[in-house]
C-alpha positions in Angstrom: 113.0 155.6 110.6 109.9 154.1 109.0 111.2 156.0 105.7 114.7 154.0 105.8 112.4 151.1 106.2 110.2 151.6 103.2 113.6 151.9 101.4 114.9 149.0 102.7 111.3 147.3 101.7 111.7 149.0 98.3 115.3 147.7 97.5 114.0 144.1 98.2 111.2 144.1 96.2 113.3 145.2 93.4 115.8 142.7 94.2 113.6 139.7 94.4 111.8 140.7 91.2 115.2 141.3 89.2 116.6 138.4 90.2 113.4 135.8 89.6 111.4 138.3 87.5 108.3 137.7 89.8 105.3 140.0 89.9 102.2 140.3 91.4 100.0 137.4 90.8 102.8 134.6 90.6 101.5 133.6 93.9 105.3 134.4 95.2 106.0 137.2 98.4 106.1 139.5 96.2 102.4 139.1 96.3 102.6 139.9 100.0 105.4 142.8 99.6 104.4 144.8 96.9 100.9 146.1 98.6 102.6 146.5 101.8 104.9 148.9 100.3 102.4 150.7 98.1 100.3 151.1 101.6 103.2 152.4 103.6 104.0 154.9 100.7 100.3 156.3 100.7 100.1 156.1 104.3 103.4 157.9 104.8 102.4 160.5 102.0 99.3 161.3 103.7 100.5 162.2 107.1 99.5 158.6 108.9 101.6 158.3 111.9 104.4 155.7 111.7 102.7 152.9 113.8 99.3 153.5 111.9 101.2 153.3 108.5 102.7 150.0 109.3 99.7 148.7 110.8 98.3 149.5 107.3 101.2 147.8 105.4 100.9 144.8 107.4 97.2 144.5 106.5 98.1 145.2 103.0 100.6 142.2 103.1 98.3 140.2 104.6 95.3 140.6 102.0 98.1 140.4 99.3 99.0 136.7 100.6 95.2 136.2 101.1 94.6 136.9 97.2 96.9 134.0 96.3 95.4 131.3 97.8 93.6 130.4 95.0 96.3 130.6 92.6 98.3 127.9 91.1 102.1 128.2 91.5 
């Protein structure tokens, strides 16, 4: 289910953050994953369909990724 996917995504993010101490703005995959998880959570909590919630999460991930373009790693 999407809830299980969200749990897995959140655990993955926590693992990457814990291991590498990455934060949003560090030009890492966290810049895409964290906004995706937040968008997915918000969409699911508002009762959005699973397919739409996943689409919103993908859009948020793309925006997070694109926000890193001007950053220096």
